[in-house]
ZAMAR-803289 format. One record per atom (N, C-alpha, C): atom name; z negated, y negated, x negated; residue in three letters. Coordinates in nm, 3 decimals. Layout:
ZAMAR-803289
> atom up north east type
> CA Z Y X ALA;
...
This chain:
ZAMAR-803289
> atom up north east type
> N -0.255 -10.132 -1.435 MET;
> CA -0.251 -10.037 -1.543 MET;
> C -0.280 -9.897 -1.489 MET;
> N -0.195 -9.802 -1.528 LYS;
> CA -0.205 -9.665 -1.481 LYS;
> C -0.298 -9.585 -1.572 LYS;
> N -0.382 -9.506 -1.510 LYS;
> CA -0.478 -9.424 -1.585 LYS;
> C -0.414 -9.290 -1.620 LYS;
> N -0.407 -9.253 -1.749 THR;
> CA -0.351 -9.123 -1.790 THR;
> C -0.464 -9.024 -1.811 THR;
> N -0.434 -8.902 -1.772 MET;
> CA -0.534 -8.796 -1.786 MET;
> C -0.492 -8.704 -1.901 MET;
> N -0.585 -8.673 -1.983 ASN;
> CA -0.560 -8.578 -2.091 ASN;
> C -0.599 -8.439 -2.043 ASN;
> N -0.516 -8.340 -2.072 GLY;
> CA -0.546 -8.203 -2.032 GLY;
> C -0.424 -8.136 -1.973 GLY;
> N -0.445 -8.015 -1.923 PHE;
> CA -0.336 -7.935 -1.867 PHE;
> C -0.347 -7.934 -1.716 PHE;
> N -0.234 -7.922 -1.655 THR;
> CA -0.234 -7.902 -1.510 THR;
> C -0.257 -7.754 -1.484 THR;
> N -0.289 -7.721 -1.363 LEU;
> CA -0.315 -7.582 -1.326 LEU;
> C -0.189 -7.497 -1.348 LEU;
> N -0.074 -7.548 -1.318 ILE;
> CA 0.052 -7.476 -1.336 ILE;
> C 0.075 -7.447 -1.485 ILE;
> N 0.055 -7.546 -1.570 GLU;
> CA 0.073 -7.526 -1.715 GLU;
> C -0.023 -7.421 -1.767 GLU;
> N -0.145 -7.424 -1.723 LEU;
> CA -0.246 -7.327 -1.765 LEU;
> C -0.207 -7.186 -1.721 LEU;
> N -0.161 -7.171 -1.598 LEU;
> CA -0.119 -7.039 -1.548 LEU;
> C 0.002 -6.986 -1.623 LEU;
> N 0.096 -7.072 -1.658 VAL;
> CA 0.215 -7.031 -1.733 VAL;
> C 0.174 -6.982 -1.872 VAL;
> N 0.085 -7.052 -1.939 VAL;
> CA 0.037 -7.011 -2.072 VAL;
> C -0.036 -6.878 -2.063 VAL;
> N -0.120 -6.861 -1.961 MET;
> CA -0.193 -6.735 -1.944 MET;
> C -0.096 -6.619 -1.919 MET;
> N 0.010 -6.642 -1.841 ALA;
> CA 0.108 -6.538 -1.814 ALA;
> C 0.182 -6.499 -1.941 ALA;
> N 0.217 -6.597 -2.023 ILE;
> CA 0.287 -6.569 -2.149 ILE;
> C 0.197 -6.489 -2.243 ILE;
> N 0.071 -6.527 -2.254 VAL;
> CA -0.024 -6.455 -2.341 VAL;
> C -0.042 -6.312 -2.290 VAL;
> N -0.056 -6.294 -2.160 THR;
> CA -0.071 -6.160 -2.103 THR;
> C 0.052 -6.075 -2.131 THR;
> N 0.169 -6.131 -2.118 LEU;
> CA 0.293 -6.061 -2.147 LEU;
> C 0.299 -6.018 -2.294 LEU;
> N 0.264 -6.109 -2.384 LEU;
> CA 0.265 -6.076 -2.527 LEU;
> C 0.165 -5.966 -2.561 LEU;
> N 0.047 -5.972 -2.502 VAL;
> CA -0.053 -5.866 -2.525 VAL;
> C -0.001 -5.734 -2.473 VAL;
> N 0.062 -5.734 -2.356 GLY;
> CA 0.118 -5.611 -2.299 GLY;
> C 0.226 -5.552 -2.386 GLY;
> N 0.303 -5.636 -2.451 ILE;
> CA 0.409 -5.588 -2.539 ILE;
> C 0.350 -5.535 -2.670 ILE;
> N 0.250 -5.600 -2.724 MET;
> CA 0.195 -5.564 -2.854 MET;
> C 0.099 -5.446 -2.851 MET;
> N 0.029 -5.424 -2.740 LEU;
> CA -0.073 -5.319 -2.735 LEU;
> C -0.019 -5.180 -2.765 LEU;
> N 0.093 -5.137 -2.707 PRO;
> CA 0.145 -5.004 -2.743 PRO;
> C 0.180 -4.992 -2.892 PRO;
> N 0.235 -5.099 -2.948 ALA;
> CA 0.270 -5.096 -3.090 ALA;
> C 0.144 -5.084 -3.176 ALA;
> N 0.038 -5.153 -3.138 LEU;
> CA -0.087 -5.145 -3.213 LEU;
> C -0.149 -5.006 -3.200 LEU;
> N -0.143 -4.948 -3.081 SER;
> CA -0.195 -4.813 -3.061 SER;
> C -0.118 -4.711 -3.143 SER;
> N 0.014 -4.725 -3.145 ARG;
> CA 0.097 -4.635 -3.224 ARG;
> C 0.065 -4.649 -3.372 ARG;
> N 0.042 -4.771 -3.416 GLY;
> CA 0.006 -4.795 -3.556 GLY;
> C -0.127 -4.730 -3.591 GLY;
> N -0.222 -4.735 -3.499 LEU;
> CA -0.352 -4.671 -3.523 LEU;
> C -0.336 -4.520 -3.533 LEU;
> N -0.251 -4.461 -3.445 GLY;
> CA -0.225 -4.318 -3.452 GLY;
> C -0.159 -4.278 -3.582 GLY;
> N -0.066 -4.360 -3.630 ASP;
> CA 0.001 -4.333 -3.757 ASP;
> C -0.099 -4.341 -3.873 ASP;
> N -0.192 -4.434 -3.866 ALA;
> CA -0.293 -4.447 -3.971 ALA;
> C -0.384 -4.324 -3.972 ALA;
> N -0.422 -4.275 -3.855 LYS;
> CA -0.506 -4.155 -3.847 LYS;
> C -0.433 -4.034 -3.905 LYS;
> N -0.304 -4.023 -3.873 SER;
> CA -0.223 -3.912 -3.927 SER;
> C -0.214 -3.920 -4.078 SER;
> N -0.201 -4.041 -4.131 ALA;
> CA -0.193 -4.057 -4.276 ALA;
> C -0.323 -4.016 -4.343 ALA;
> N -0.437 -4.054 -4.285 VAL;
> CA -0.566 -4.014 -4.342 VAL;
> C -0.583 -3.863 -4.334 VAL;
> N -0.537 -3.804 -4.224 CYS;
> CA -0.544 -3.659 -4.209 CYS;
> C -0.462 -3.589 -4.318 CYS;
> N -0.344 -3.642 -4.349 LEU;
> CA -0.263 -3.585 -4.457 LEU;
> C -0.332 -3.597 -4.592 LEU;
> N -0.399 -3.709 -4.615 VAL;
> CA -0.474 -3.726 -4.740 VAL;
> C -0.586 -3.622 -4.747 VAL;
> N -0.656 -3.601 -4.634 ASN;
> CA -0.761 -3.499 -4.630 ASN;
> C -0.705 -3.360 -4.659 ASN;
> N -0.588 -3.330 -4.600 LEU;
> CA -0.526 -3.201 -4.626 LEU;
> C -0.492 -3.184 -4.773 LEU;
> N -0.443 -3.290 -4.836 LYS;
> CA -0.412 -3.285 -4.980 LYS;
> C -0.538 -3.254 -5.061 LYS;
> N -0.650 -3.316 -5.024 GLN;
> CA -0.775 -3.289 -5.095 GLN;
> C -0.823 -3.146 -5.072 GLN;
> N -0.806 -3.095 -4.950 LEU;
> CA -0.846 -2.957 -4.922 LEU;
> C -0.760 -2.858 -5.000 LEU;
> N -0.628 -2.884 -5.008 VAL;
> CA -0.540 -2.798 -5.087 VAL;
> C -0.586 -2.798 -5.233 VAL;
> N -0.617 -2.915 -5.285 SER;
> CA -0.667 -2.924 -5.423 SER;
> C -0.797 -2.847 -5.438 SER;
> N -0.886 -2.857 -5.339 GLY;
> CA -1.011 -2.782 -5.342 GLY;
> C -0.988 -2.632 -5.347 GLY;
> N -0.893 -2.582 -5.268 PHE;
> CA -0.860 -2.439 -5.273 PHE;
> C -0.808 -2.399 -5.410 PHE;
> N -0.723 -2.484 -5.470 HIS;
> CA -0.669 -2.453 -5.603 HIS;
> C -0.779 -2.451 -5.709 HIS;
> N -0.869 -2.547 -5.704 ILE;
> CA -0.977 -2.551 -5.803 ILE;
> C -1.071 -2.432 -5.782 ILE;
> N -1.100 -2.399 -5.655 TYR;
> CA -1.183 -2.282 -5.626 TYR;
> C -1.117 -2.157 -5.687 TYR;
> N -0.987 -2.142 -5.663 ALA;
> CA -0.916 -2.025 -5.717 ALA;
> C -0.922 -2.024 -5.870 ALA;
> N -0.905 -2.139 -5.934 ASP;
> CA -0.913 -2.146 -6.081 ASP;
> C -1.048 -2.096 -6.131 ASP;
> N -1.153 -2.129 -6.059 ASP;
> CA -1.288 -2.088 -6.100 ASP;
> C -1.320 -1.943 -6.063 ASP;
> N -1.234 -1.878 -5.985 ASN;
> CA -1.261 -1.743 -5.938 ASN;
> C -1.146 -1.647 -5.970 ASN;
> N -1.103 -1.650 -6.095 ASP;
> CA -0.998 -1.560 -6.143 ASP;
> C -0.870 -1.569 -6.059 ASP;
> N -0.839 -1.687 -6.009 GLY;
> CA -0.717 -1.709 -5.934 GLY;
> C -0.725 -1.672 -5.788 GLY;
> N -0.838 -1.621 -5.744 ARG;
> CA -0.850 -1.571 -5.606 ARG;
> C -0.901 -1.677 -5.509 ARG;
> N -0.840 -1.675 -5.391 LEU;
> CA -0.886 -1.759 -5.280 LEU;
> C -1.006 -1.691 -5.214 LEU;
> N -1.081 -1.764 -5.132 PRO;
> CA -1.193 -1.699 -5.063 PRO;
> C -1.144 -1.579 -4.983 PRO;
> N -1.225 -1.475 -4.981 GLY;
> CA -1.191 -1.353 -4.907 GLY;
> C -1.277 -1.341 -4.783 GLY;
> N -1.233 -1.260 -4.690 GLU;
> CA -1.308 -1.246 -4.565 GLU;
> C -1.439 -1.170 -4.585 GLU;
> N -1.454 -1.098 -4.695 GLN;
> CA -1.577 -1.025 -4.720 GLN;
> C -1.691 -1.116 -4.766 GLN;
> N -1.657 -1.239 -4.802 ILE;
> CA -1.760 -1.334 -4.845 ILE;
> C -1.833 -1.385 -4.722 ILE;
> N -1.964 -1.386 -4.727 GLU;
> CA -2.046 -1.428 -4.613 GLU;
> C -2.042 -1.579 -4.591 GLU;
> N -2.012 -1.656 -4.693 THR;
> CA -2.014 -1.802 -4.684 THR;
> C -1.884 -1.854 -4.624 THR;
> N -1.894 -1.956 -4.539 MET;
> CA -1.775 -2.016 -4.481 MET;
> C -1.694 -2.086 -4.589 MET;
> N -1.562 -2.091 -4.570 TRP;
> CA -1.474 -2.151 -4.670 TRP;
> C -1.510 -2.295 -4.698 TRP;
> N -1.556 -2.367 -4.598 GLU;
> CA -1.590 -2.508 -4.617 GLU;
> C -1.704 -2.523 -4.718 GLU;
> N -1.800 -2.433 -4.713 GLU;
> CA -1.912 -2.437 -4.807 GLU;
> C -1.868 -2.396 -4.947 GLU;
> N -1.773 -2.302 -4.956 LEU;
> CA -1.723 -2.261 -5.087 LEU;
> C -1.646 -2.375 -5.155 LEU;
> N -1.574 -2.456 -5.077 LEU;
> CA -1.497 -2.567 -5.134 LEU;
> C -1.581 -2.690 -5.160 LEU;
> N -1.695 -2.700 -5.094 HIS;
> CA -1.776 -2.823 -5.104 HIS;
> C -1.802 -2.871 -5.247 HIS;
> N -1.833 -2.783 -5.342 PRO;
> CA -1.856 -2.833 -5.479 PRO;
> C -1.734 -2.898 -5.543 PRO;
> N -1.615 -2.870 -5.490 TYR;
> CA -1.492 -2.923 -5.549 TYR;
> C -1.441 -3.049 -5.480 TYR;
> N -1.508 -3.088 -5.375 LEU;
> CA -1.467 -3.206 -5.297 LEU;
> C -1.576 -3.311 -5.305 LEU;
> N -1.537 -3.437 -5.313 ASN;
> CA -1.634 -3.545 -5.328 ASN;
> C -1.704 -3.584 -5.199 ASN;
> N -1.644 -3.554 -5.085 ASP;
> CA -1.692 -3.609 -4.960 ASP;
> C -1.676 -3.507 -4.848 ASP;
> N -1.780 -3.487 -4.770 ARG;
> CA -1.771 -3.397 -4.654 ARG;
> C -1.679 -3.453 -4.547 ARG;
> N -1.649 -3.582 -4.554 GLY;
> CA -1.561 -3.645 -4.457 GLY;
> C -1.420 -3.589 -4.458 GLY;
> N -1.380 -3.522 -4.565 VAL;
> CA -1.245 -3.466 -4.571 VAL;
> C -1.227 -3.352 -4.472 VAL;
> N -1.335 -3.297 -4.419 TYR;
> CA -1.326 -3.187 -4.324 TYR;
> C -1.294 -3.233 -4.182 TYR;
> N -1.297 -3.364 -4.159 ALA;
> CA -1.272 -3.417 -4.024 ALA;
> C -1.146 -3.503 -4.023 ALA;
> N -1.051 -3.465 -3.940 CYS;
> CA -0.931 -3.546 -3.920 CYS;
> C -0.967 -3.661 -3.825 CYS;
> N -0.934 -3.785 -3.859 PRO;
> CA -0.969 -3.897 -3.771 PRO;
> C -0.907 -3.886 -3.632 PRO;
> N -0.799 -3.811 -3.617 ALA;
> CA -0.737 -3.794 -3.486 ALA;
> C -0.815 -3.695 -3.400 ALA;
> N -0.909 -3.624 -3.458 ASP;
> CA -0.991 -3.526 -3.387 ASP;
> C -1.113 -3.597 -3.332 ASP;
> N -1.108 -3.635 -3.205 ALA;
> CA -1.219 -3.708 -3.144 ALA;
> C -1.344 -3.622 -3.133 ALA;
> N -1.329 -3.490 -3.136 ASP;
> CA -1.444 -3.401 -3.121 ASP;
> C -1.509 -3.360 -3.252 ASP;
> N -1.452 -3.398 -3.365 ALA;
> CA -1.504 -3.351 -3.495 ALA;
> C -1.650 -3.389 -3.515 ALA;
> N -1.689 -3.506 -3.472 THR;
> CA -1.827 -3.548 -3.492 THR;
> C -1.923 -3.479 -3.396 THR;
> N -1.871 -3.429 -3.282 THR;
> CA -1.959 -3.363 -3.187 THR;
> C -1.971 -3.214 -3.213 THR;
> N -1.876 -3.158 -3.289 LEU;
> CA -1.885 -3.016 -3.322 LEU;
> C -1.994 -2.994 -3.426 LEU;
> N -2.061 -2.882 -3.416 GLU;
> CA -2.169 -2.854 -3.509 GLU;
> C -2.122 -2.854 -3.654 GLU;
> N -2.008 -2.791 -3.678 ALA;
> CA -1.958 -2.784 -3.815 ALA;
> C -1.883 -2.910 -3.855 ALA;
> N -1.826 -2.984 -3.760 GLY;
> CA -1.751 -3.105 -3.792 GLY;
> C -1.622 -3.076 -3.867 GLY;
> N -1.560 -2.961 -3.841 ILE;
> CA -1.441 -2.918 -3.913 ILE;
> C -1.318 -2.933 -3.823 ILE;
> N -1.216 -3.003 -3.873 SER;
> CA -1.092 -3.022 -3.799 SER;
> C -0.979 -2.933 -3.850 SER;
> N -1.003 -2.855 -3.951 TYR;
> CA -0.896 -2.781 -4.018 TYR;
> C -0.922 -2.632 -4.017 TYR;
> N -0.813 -2.558 -4.031 GLY;
> CA -0.820 -2.415 -4.048 GLY;
> C -0.744 -2.380 -4.175 GLY;
> N -0.757 -2.257 -4.221 TRP;
> CA -0.679 -2.215 -4.336 TRP;
> C -0.617 -2.079 -4.307 TRP;
> N -0.525 -2.039 -4.389 ARG;
> CA -0.444 -1.920 -4.365 ARG;
> C -0.522 -1.793 -4.403 ARG;
> N -0.630 -1.770 -4.332 ASP;
> CA -0.704 -1.645 -4.351 ASP;
> C -0.667 -1.552 -4.236 ASP;
> N -0.737 -1.441 -4.222 THR;
> CA -0.699 -1.344 -4.119 THR;
> C -0.720 -1.397 -3.978 THR;
> N -0.806 -1.498 -3.959 LEU;
> CA -0.824 -1.554 -3.825 LEU;
> C -0.708 -1.643 -3.785 LEU;
> N -0.634 -1.694 -3.881 ALA;
> CA -0.526 -1.789 -3.853 ALA;
> C -0.390 -1.722 -3.839 ALA;
> N -0.379 -1.596 -3.872 VAL;
> CA -0.250 -1.528 -3.868 VAL;
> C -0.261 -1.400 -3.786 VAL;
> N -0.149 -1.356 -3.733 SER;
> CA -0.151 -1.237 -3.648 SER;
> C -0.141 -1.107 -3.727 SER;
> N -0.094 -1.114 -3.851 ASP;
> CA -0.073 -0.995 -3.933 ASP;
> C -0.148 -1.011 -4.065 ASP;
> N -0.235 -0.916 -4.102 PRO;
> CA -0.308 -0.927 -4.229 PRO;
> C -0.218 -0.944 -4.351 PRO;
> N -0.093 -0.897 -4.344 ALA;
> CA 0.000 -0.914 -4.456 ALA;
> C 0.040 -1.060 -4.471 ALA;
> N 0.011 -1.142 -4.370 SER;
> CA 0.043 -1.285 -4.374 SER;
> C -0.075 -1.369 -4.418 SER;
> N -0.189 -1.307 -4.441 SER;
> CA -0.311 -1.380 -4.475 SER;
> C -0.318 -1.409 -4.625 SER;
> N -0.376 -1.521 -4.659 LEU;
> CA -0.404 -1.554 -4.799 LEU;
> C -0.547 -1.518 -4.838 LEU;
> N -0.624 -1.467 -4.745 SER;
> CA -0.764 -1.434 -4.770 SER;
> C -0.778 -1.337 -4.886 SER;
> N -0.851 -1.378 -4.989 GLY;
> CA -0.877 -1.294 -5.106 GLY;
> C -0.760 -1.276 -5.200 GLY;
> N -0.648 -1.339 -5.172 ARG;
> CA -0.529 -1.323 -5.257 ARG;
> C -0.541 -1.403 -5.386 ARG;
> N -0.471 -1.355 -5.486 ASN;
> CA -0.461 -1.429 -5.611 ASN;
> C -0.354 -1.535 -5.593 ASN;
> N -0.394 -1.660 -5.603 LEU;
> CA -0.303 -1.772 -5.578 LEU;
> C -0.185 -1.772 -5.674 LEU;
> N -0.207 -1.728 -5.797 GLY;
> CA -0.099 -1.723 -5.895 GLY;
> C 0.007 -1.621 -5.864 GLY;
> N -0.024 -1.522 -5.779 ASN;
> CA 0.071 -1.417 -5.743 ASN;
> C 0.148 -1.446 -5.614 ASN;
> N 0.119 -1.558 -5.551 VAL;
> CA 0.189 -1.593 -5.427 VAL;
> C 0.324 -1.653 -5.465 VAL;
> N 0.432 -1.584 -5.429 SER;
> CA 0.564 -1.628 -5.474 SER;
> C 0.626 -1.736 -5.386 SER;
> N 0.576 -1.754 -5.266 ARG;
> CA 0.631 -1.853 -5.174 ARG;
> C 0.541 -1.976 -5.173 ARG;
> N 0.578 -2.077 -5.247 GLY;
> CA 0.498 -2.199 -5.254 GLY;
> C 0.493 -2.276 -5.125 GLY;
> N 0.591 -2.254 -5.037 GLU;
> CA 0.596 -2.329 -4.911 GLU;
> C 0.508 -2.267 -4.802 GLU;
> N 0.437 -2.160 -4.833 LEU;
> CA 0.345 -2.102 -4.736 LEU;
> C 0.235 -2.202 -4.700 LEU;
> N 0.207 -2.213 -4.572 VAL;
> CA 0.098 -2.299 -4.526 VAL;
> C -0.034 -2.244 -4.579 VAL;
> N -0.115 -2.331 -4.637 LEU;
> CA -0.247 -2.292 -4.687 LEU;
> C -0.357 -2.343 -4.594 LEU;
> N -0.354 -2.471 -4.560 VAL;
> CA -0.456 -2.532 -4.476 VAL;
> C -0.386 -2.628 -4.379 VAL;
> N -0.441 -2.642 -4.257 PHE;
> CA -0.369 -2.714 -4.152 PHE;
> C -0.464 -2.776 -4.052 PHE;
> N -0.411 -2.870 -3.971 ASP;
> CA -0.484 -2.922 -3.856 ASP;
> C -0.514 -2.803 -3.766 ASP;
> N -0.636 -2.788 -3.722 SER;
> CA -0.666 -2.670 -3.642 SER;
> C -0.628 -2.683 -3.496 SER;
> N -0.603 -2.803 -3.448 ILE;
> CA -0.563 -2.823 -3.308 ILE;
> C -0.426 -2.889 -3.305 ILE;
> N -0.325 -2.822 -3.252 PRO;
> CA -0.193 -2.887 -3.243 PRO;
> C -0.199 -3.005 -3.147 PRO;
> N -0.118 -3.105 -3.172 GLY;
> CA -0.103 -3.216 -3.080 GLY;
> C -0.175 -3.344 -3.117 GLY;
> N -0.253 -3.345 -3.223 TRP;
> CA -0.323 -3.468 -3.260 TRP;
> C -0.225 -3.575 -3.307 TRP;
> N -0.113 -3.535 -3.363 HIS;
> CA -0.019 -3.629 -3.424 HIS;
> C 0.114 -3.632 -3.350 HIS;
> N 0.112 -3.595 -3.226 GLY;
> CA 0.231 -3.586 -3.143 GLY;
> C 0.227 -3.452 -3.073 GLY;
> N 0.297 -3.442 -2.962 GLU;
> CA 0.287 -3.322 -2.880 GLU;
> C 0.331 -3.195 -2.950 GLU;
> N 0.425 -3.204 -3.040 THR;
> CA 0.478 -3.082 -3.103 THR;
> C 0.459 -3.083 -3.255 THR;
> N 0.356 -3.151 -3.303 VAL;
> CA 0.340 -3.168 -3.447 VAL;
> C 0.206 -3.111 -3.494 VAL;
> N 0.213 -3.039 -3.604 ILE;
> CA 0.094 -2.992 -3.676 ILE;
> C 0.114 -3.035 -3.821 ILE;
> N 0.011 -3.087 -3.883 GLN;
> CA 0.020 -3.125 -4.025 GLN;
> C -0.045 -3.015 -4.107 GLN;
> N 0.012 -2.990 -4.224 ALA;
> CA -0.038 -2.880 -4.306 ALA;
> C -0.013 -2.906 -4.453 ALA;
> N -0.096 -2.841 -4.535 GLY;
> CA -0.079 -2.840 -4.679 GLY;
> C -0.034 -2.701 -4.721 GLY;
> N 0.058 -2.694 -4.815 ALA;
> CA 0.115 -2.567 -4.858 ALA;
> C 0.055 -2.521 -4.991 ALA;
> N 0.085 -2.398 -5.025 VAL;
> CA 0.037 -2.339 -5.150 VAL;
> C 0.083 -2.420 -5.270 VAL;
> N 0.204 -2.479 -5.262 ASP;
> CA 0.255 -2.558 -5.375 ASP;
> C 0.194 -2.699 -5.383 ASP;
> N 0.092 -2.725 -5.304 SER;
> CA 0.018 -2.852 -5.300 SER;
> C 0.088 -2.963 -5.224 SER;
> N 0.201 -2.935 -5.161 SER;
> CA 0.266 -3.037 -5.078 SER;
> C 0.197 -3.043 -4.942 SER;
> N 0.204 -3.158 -4.879 VAL;
> CA 0.152 -3.175 -4.743 VAL;
> C 0.261 -3.240 -4.659 VAL;
> N 0.272 -3.196 -4.533 ARG;
> CA 0.375 -3.254 -4.447 ARG;
> C 0.347 -3.219 -4.301 ARG;
> N 0.434 -3.274 -4.215 ARG;
> CA 0.428 -3.249 -4.072 ARG;
> C 0.524 -3.135 -4.037 ARG;
> N 0.480 -3.044 -3.952 TYR;
> CA 0.563 -2.932 -3.906 TYR;
> C 0.576 -2.942 -3.754 TYR;
> N 0.691 -2.901 -3.700 ASP;
> CA 0.693 -2.884 -3.556 ASP;
> C 0.632 -2.746 -3.527 ASP;
> N 0.592 -2.722 -3.403 HIS;
> CA 0.520 -2.599 -3.369 HIS;
> C 0.594 -2.474 -3.409 HIS;
> N 0.723 -2.465 -3.375 ALA;
> CA 0.799 -2.343 -3.403 ALA;
> C 0.803 -2.314 -3.553 ALA;
> N 0.830 -2.417 -3.633 GLU;
> CA 0.835 -2.399 -3.778 GLU;
> C 0.698 -2.358 -3.833 GLU;
> N 0.593 -2.418 -3.782 PHE;
> CA 0.458 -2.387 -3.828 PHE;
> C 0.421 -2.242 -3.799 PHE;
> N 0.443 -2.198 -3.675 TYR;
> CA 0.404 -2.062 -3.638 TYR;
> C 0.494 -1.957 -3.706 TYR;
> N 0.620 -1.990 -3.730 THR;
> CA 0.706 -1.901 -3.807 THR;
> C 0.651 -1.886 -3.948 THR;
> N 0.607 -1.998 -4.008 ASN;
> CA 0.550 -1.996 -4.142 ASN;
> C 0.426 -1.906 -4.145 ASN;
> N 0.339 -1.916 -4.044 LEU;
> CA 0.219 -1.832 -4.041 LEU;
> C 0.253 -1.682 -4.031 LEU;
> N 0.369 -1.650 -3.980 ASP;
> CA 0.409 -1.510 -3.968 ASP;
> C 0.475 -1.455 -4.095 ASP;
> N 0.509 -1.543 -4.191 TRP;
> CA 0.570 -1.494 -4.314 TRP;
> C 0.473 -1.406 -4.391 TRP;
> N 0.523 -1.298 -4.443 THR;
> CA 0.442 -1.209 -4.525 THR;
> C 0.418 -1.276 -4.660 THR;
> N 0.296 -1.258 -4.712 VAL;
> CA 0.262 -1.313 -4.843 VAL;
> C 0.310 -1.213 -4.948 VAL;
> N 0.393 -1.258 -5.041 HIS;
> CA 0.442 -1.169 -5.149 HIS;
> C 0.361 -1.193 -5.273 HIS;
C-alpha cells in the first residue's frame, strides 16, 4: 500500500506565490490611483464648502468679501460659517497637518493675483459679473496631477483647471 501525502510540493507553492505577487503588482498602481482620486474628490468637496462660506460671509457683510484692510485672516472670518476646520486641509496636501495654520487653500485676494484689478478682496460679490472667476483654490499646484489645480468659482461651481487656464483666470479683471 502506497502512502499519500497531503500538502503542496515546493514547486506548487512557488508557482502560487509568483501568481499572487504578480496580481499584487498589477493591482497596487490601480489602488494608489484610486486613493489619489478619492483625495481629489474630498478636496473638491472642501472647496465647495469654502465657496459657500465666502457667499454666506458676503451675505452677512452687505455683499462684500473679506478685504485686505481687515486684520483677521480669511480662514478665521469664514470659520463661523463652516462646520469643521477640516475643510481647510486638502487630503492630498501631506504638509497641511505640519503647517501651523493647516491651510491648503488660497483665495483670489491681492496675494493670489498679479494685478489689483483682478482681486476679489473687499469686492461686492453681487457686482461681480463673471461667475466663472476663480474664488478659492488649491494653494499648491500638482496635488491632483502634474498640471492640475482644483478651484471653486464665484458662481459656486468647483472643477479642475489645467495650469494655463487657471493662471489666465487669475489675470482676468474683475468687473
